[in-house]
C-alpha positions as CSV (number, residue, x, y, z in Angstrom):
1,M,7.9,-12.8,29.0
2,P,5.7,-14.8,31.5
3,A,3.7,-17.7,30.2
4,I,0.0,-17.2,29.8
5,T,-2.2,-20.0,31.0
6,A,-5.4,-21.5,29.6
7,S,-7.2,-20.2,32.7
8,D,-6.0,-16.6,31.9
9,L,-7.4,-16.9,28.4
10,R,-10.7,-18.5,29.4
11,Q,-11.2,-15.7,32.0
12,R,-10.7,-13.2,29.2
13,L,-12.8,-15.0,26.6
14,G,-15.5,-16.4,28.8
15,H,-15.7,-19.8,30.6
16,D,-17.9,-21.3,27.9
17,C,-14.9,-21.3,25.6
18,L,-14.4,-24.8,24.3
19,S,-11.2,-26.3,22.9
20,L,-11.6,-27.7,19.4
21,A,-9.1,-30.6,19.2
22,L,-9.3,-31.1,15.5
23,P,-6.4,-30.8,12.9
24,A,-6.2,-27.3,11.6
25,A,-6.6,-28.5,8.0
26,E,-9.8,-30.3,8.9
27,V,-11.2,-27.1,10.5
28,A,-10.1,-25.0,7.5
29,A,-11.9,-27.4,5.1
30,R,-15.2,-26.9,7.0
31,L,-15.1,-23.1,7.0
32,Y,-17.0,-22.9,3.7
33,H,-20.0,-24.7,5.3
34,L,-20.3,-22.0,8.0
35,G,-21.6,-19.5,5.4
36,P,-20.9,-15.8,5.5
37,L,-18.7,-14.8,8.4
38,R,-16.9,-11.8,10.0
39,V,-13.2,-12.6,9.5
40,M,-10.5,-10.7,11.4
41,T,-6.7,-11.0,11.4
42,Q,-5.0,-9.4,14.4
43,A,-1.4,-8.1,14.3
44,S,0.3,-6.5,17.3
45,H,-0.9,-2.9,16.5
46,A,-3.5,-3.5,13.8
47,F,-6.4,-5.5,12.6
48,L,-8.3,-6.2,9.3
49,D,-12.0,-7.1,9.8
50,Q,-14.0,-8.2,6.7
51,V,-17.3,-9.9,5.9
52,G,-17.1,-12.7,3.5
53,R,-17.4,-16.4,2.8
54,F,-14.7,-19.0,2.6
55,P,-14.6,-20.6,-0.9
56,R,-15.4,-24.3,-1.5
57,S,-11.9,-25.2,-2.5
58,D,-9.3,-27.8,-1.5
59,D,-6.7,-25.0,-1.6
60,V,-8.0,-23.7,1.8
61,A,-7.1,-26.8,3.7
62,Q,-4.1,-27.9,1.6
63,V,-2.1,-24.7,1.1
64,G,-4.1,-22.1,3.1
65,L,-5.1,-20.1,0.1
66,V,-8.5,-18.2,0.5
67,L,-9.8,-16.4,-2.6
68,G,-13.5,-15.8,-2.0
69,E,-15.8,-14.7,-4.8
70,D,-16.9,-11.8,-2.6
71,G,-13.3,-10.5,-2.3
72,L,-12.2,-12.3,0.9
73,D,-8.5,-12.8,0.5
74,L,-6.3,-14.6,3.0
75,R,-3.2,-16.8,3.2
76,L,-3.4,-19.1,6.2
77,N,-0.4,-20.7,7.9
78,L,-2.1,-23.6,9.4
79,R,1.1,-24.9,11.0
80,A,0.9,-22.0,13.4
81,W,-2.6,-22.8,14.6
82,H,-2.1,-24.1,18.1
83,W,-5.3,-23.6,20.0
84,L,-8.8,-23.2,18.5
85,C,-11.4,-21.8,20.9
86,L,-15.1,-21.9,20.3
87,T,-17.6,-19.7,22.1
88,R,-21.4,-19.4,22.0
89,G,-23.1,-16.2,23.1
90,Q,-26.3,-15.9,24.9
91,A,-28.1,-14.7,21.7
92,A,-29.2,-17.6,19.4
93,G,-26.8,-18.1,16.6
94,D,-24.0,-16.1,18.2
95,F,-20.8,-18.2,17.7
96,E,-17.1,-17.3,17.5
97,L,-14.0,-19.3,16.6
98,R,-10.7,-17.9,17.7
99,V,-7.3,-19.2,16.8
100,F,-4.1,-18.7,18.9
101,D,-0.5,-19.7,18.4
102,R,1.6,-21.6,20.9
103,H,2.5,-18.4,22.7
104,A,-1.2,-17.5,23.1
105,A,-1.0,-14.7,20.6
106,P,-4.3,-14.2,18.7
107,L,-4.0,-15.2,15.0
108,L,-7.5,-15.2,13.5
109,R,-11.1,-14.6,14.7
110,L,-14.2,-15.8,12.9
111,A,-17.7,-14.8,14.0
112,S,-21.2,-15.9,12.9
113,L,-23.6,-13.5,11.2
114,P,-27.4,-13.6,10.8
115,G,-27.0,-15.3,7.5
116,S,-24.5,-17.9,8.7
117,N,-25.2,-21.6,8.6
118,L,-26.1,-22.0,12.3
119,Q,-26.4,-25.8,12.1
120,A,-22.9,-26.1,10.8
121,W,-21.7,-23.8,13.6
122,A,-23.6,-25.9,16.2
123,E,-22.1,-29.1,14.9
124,L,-18.6,-27.7,15.2
125,Y,-19.4,-26.4,18.7
126,A,-20.6,-29.8,19.7
127,Q,-17.1,-31.2,19.0
128,G,-15.5,-28.8,21.6
129,S,-14.3,-29.9,25.0
130,L,-12.9,-28.3,28.2
131,E,-9.4,-29.6,27.5
132,H,-6.8,-27.1,28.6
133,P,-4.2,-26.0,26.1
134,H,-0.5,-25.6,27.0
135,F,1.3,-22.4,25.9
136,T,5.0,-21.5,26.0
137,P,6.4,-18.0,26.6
138,R,7.8,-16.1,23.6
139,E,11.6,-15.6,23.8
140,A,12.7,-12.0,24.3
141,L,13.9,-10.2,21.2
142,V,17.7,-9.7,21.1
143,K,18.3,-6.8,18.7
144,Q,21.4,-7.0,16.6
145,D,22.8,-5.3,13.5
146,V,23.0,-7.8,10.6
147,Q,25.5,-7.7,7.8
148,V,25.5,-10.7,5.5
149,A,28.0,-11.2,2.7
150,G,26.4,-11.4,-0.7
151,L,23.0,-10.3,0.5
152,V,22.9,-7.0,-1.4
153,D,24.0,-8.8,-4.6
154,D,21.4,-11.5,-4.2
155,W,18.7,-8.9,-3.6
156,A,19.7,-7.0,-6.7
157,A,19.5,-10.2,-8.7
158,M,15.9,-10.9,-7.8
159,G,13.7,-11.4,-10.9
160,D,10.4,-11.7,-9.0
161,V,9.2,-10.2,-5.7
162,H,8.3,-13.7,-4.5
163,D,12.0,-14.7,-4.7
164,H,12.3,-12.6,-1.5
165,F,11.0,-15.4,0.7
166,A,13.6,-17.9,-0.5
167,L,16.4,-15.3,-0.3
168,L,15.6,-14.6,3.4
169,K,15.4,-18.3,4.2
170,R,18.7,-19.0,2.4
171,H,20.5,-16.4,4.5
172,G,18.7,-17.2,7.7
173,L,17.2,-13.8,8.1
174,T,13.9,-12.3,9.3
175,R,12.1,-9.8,7.1
176,Y,13.3,-7.0,9.3
177,Q,16.9,-8.2,9.3
178,G,16.7,-8.5,5.5
179,N,15.7,-4.8,5.3
180,Q,18.6,-3.9,7.6
181,G,21.0,-5.9,5.5
182,V,20.2,-4.2,2.2
183,A,19.9,-0.6,3.6
184,P,20.2,1.9,2.2
185,Q,20.4,0.6,-1.3
186,F,17.0,-1.3,-1.3
187,A,15.4,-0.4,2.1
188,R,15.2,2.9,4.0
189,R,13.5,4.1,7.2
190,I,10.7,6.6,6.7
191,G,10.1,9.4,9.3
192,S,8.9,9.1,12.9
193,A,5.5,10.8,12.8
194,G,3.6,7.8,14.1
195,T,1.7,5.1,12.3
196,A,-1.7,6.8,12.3
197,A,-0.3,10.0,10.7
198,L,1.4,7.9,8.0
199,L,-1.7,5.9,7.2
200,G,-3.7,9.2,7.1
201,Q,-1.4,10.5,4.4
202,L,-1.9,7.3,2.4
203,A,-5.6,7.7,2.7
204,D,-5.5,11.3,1.6
205,S,-3.7,10.4,-1.6
206,G,-6.8,8.6,-2.9
207,L,-4.7,5.8,-4.4
208,E,-5.9,2.3,-4.6
209,L,-3.7,0.2,-2.3
210,M,-3.1,-3.4,-1.4
211,V,-3.0,-3.7,2.4
212,F,-1.6,-6.9,4.0
213,I,-2.1,-7.5,7.8
214,Y,0.2,-10.2,9.2
215,S,-0.2,-12.6,12.1
216,P,1.9,-15.8,12.3
217,G,-1.2,-17.8,11.3
218,S,-3.0,-15.5,8.9
219,T,-2.2,-12.9,6.3
220,Q,-5.4,-10.9,5.3
221,I,-5.5,-8.7,2.3
222,Y,-7.6,-5.7,1.4
223,T,-7.4,-4.1,-2.0
224,G,-8.9,-0.6,-2.6
225,K,-8.9,2.9,-1.3
226,L,-8.7,3.7,2.4
227,D,-11.9,5.6,3.2
228,G,-14.1,6.5,6.2
229,A,-11.3,7.4,8.6
230,T,-12.2,8.0,12.2
231,R,-10.2,8.4,15.4
232,Q,-11.1,5.8,18.0
233,G,-9.0,6.3,21.1
234,D,-5.4,5.8,20.2
235,S,-6.3,4.1,16.8
236,L,-7.1,5.3,13.3
237,V,-9.9,3.2,11.9
238,F,-11.0,3.0,8.2
239,D,-14.5,1.7,7.2
240,M,-14.9,0.7,3.6
241,P,-18.2,-0.6,2.2
242,G,-18.1,-3.7,0.0
243,D,-18.2,-3.6,-3.8
244,G,-17.6,-6.1,-6.6
245,D,-13.9,-6.4,-5.8
246,A,-13.7,-6.2,-2.1
247,A,-15.6,-7.5,0.9
248,P,-16.9,-4.9,3.5
249,T,-13.8,-4.0,5.4
250,R,-12.7,-2.3,8.6
251,F,-9.0,-1.7,9.0
252,G,-7.5,-0.2,12.2
253,I,-4.0,0.6,13.3
254,R,-2.9,1.9,16.7
255,D,-0.8,5.0,16.8
256,T,2.6,4.3,18.3
257,V,5.9,6.0,17.8
258,E,7.6,2.7,18.7
259,A,6.7,1.3,15.3
260,E,9.2,1.6,12.4
261,A,8.2,2.3,8.8
262,W,10.4,1.2,5.9
263,R,10.3,1.8,2.2
264,V,11.5,-1.4,0.5
265,Y,12.3,-1.9,-3.1
266,K,12.4,-5.4,-4.7
267,P,13.5,-5.8,-8.3
268,N,11.4,-7.7,-10.8
269,A,11.0,-8.0,-14.6
270,V,8.9,-4.9,-15.0
271,G,10.8,-2.2,-13.2
272,G,10.6,-3.3,-9.6
273,V,8.1,-3.0,-6.8
274,N,8.1,-0.6,-3.8
275,S,6.3,-1.5,-0.5
276,L,5.8,0.3,2.7
277,E,6.4,-2.0,5.7
278,I,5.5,-1.2,9.3
279,F,7.2,-3.2,12.1
280,D,6.5,-3.2,15.9
281,A,9.0,-2.7,18.6
282,E,9.9,-6.4,18.5
283,Q,10.7,-6.2,14.7
284,R,7.5,-8.1,13.8
285,L,5.7,-7.0,10.6
286,I,2.4,-5.4,11.3
287,V,1.3,-4.0,8.0
288,Q,2.6,-4.1,4.4
289,L,1.3,-1.8,1.7
290,F,1.7,-1.7,-2.1
291,G,0.2,0.5,-4.8
292,R,-2.5,-1.6,-6.5
293,R,-1.3,-3.1,-9.8
294,P,-2.4,-5.9,-12.0
295,A,-0.1,-9.0,-11.8
296,G,2.8,-8.7,-14.2
297,Q,2.3,-4.9,-14.7
298,P,4.5,-2.0,-13.6
299,E,3.5,-0.3,-10.4
300,Q,1.8,3.0,-10.5
301,P,4.1,6.1,-10.9
302,A,1.8,7.9,-8.4
303,W,2.7,5.3,-5.7
304,R,6.4,5.8,-6.2
305,E,5.9,9.6,-6.1
306,L,3.9,9.3,-2.9
307,L,6.6,7.2,-1.2
308,D,9.2,9.8,-2.4
309,R,7.2,12.5,-0.6
310,L,6.9,10.5,2.6
311,E,10.6,9.7,2.5
312,A,11.3,13.4,2.1
313,G,9.1,14.1,5.1
314,Q,6.5,16.1,3.1
């Protein structure tokens, strides 16, 4: 893959784009002061766009945990934040902060709103410079079948879904390779109808879901029903108004037959948890979905029944 240059990005974003040469943790610690924002995480074929405010909490800068009182819910991987770009529009108070990884992939986008703290935005913008970032090309994916001795037994022995991360690290596997390695006992491919059709079926179920959108530097989470579906070009977009539990949210996913959907089962102490995981053609996770459930409680039988129907092609 050819390397993208700073000039390429600046041409795309606007030449008033300034580099913010501050540690990612320092920037994260200042996000609360910016006031209410539009917050968007971008994956390769999907995005999650919400309105909310970062909490006043040391957890944001120290461990990347964002739990806003208005429902804003993110997990930031600050180590992946390579270039922070600030832009200021022609309209007064129109600021944006965009975060990219070392391959120039967009990770997170923050935009000011009429109720934002414009003085805090202006102070951040004043620290920008015309310094040029350096990017490196992403290595091409080499697809391979993975069979790891003991993986299925280790998976079966999980007592908590969060043991999954340590298990993959211990075996040196990506999430996709882990699914391959435990198929078909614990992970199975679902259909090939396209991502938009699949998400449309989930929306039609009326179930409350947990939707995770992944970029290398940000995981953004929406909890609730998928409503307000519209077709916009080759994408299916959902618009959900805010309520007491969730920030106003827009979730979009591009329809592509190249994506793969997997049903994945992880054991735990209360009967196990099923997820629906959608990967792009380079085996990167785009979206992960669960049936909504309180922590420590069994998952909804209706969620398992829905996945059964999807797996059966109904």
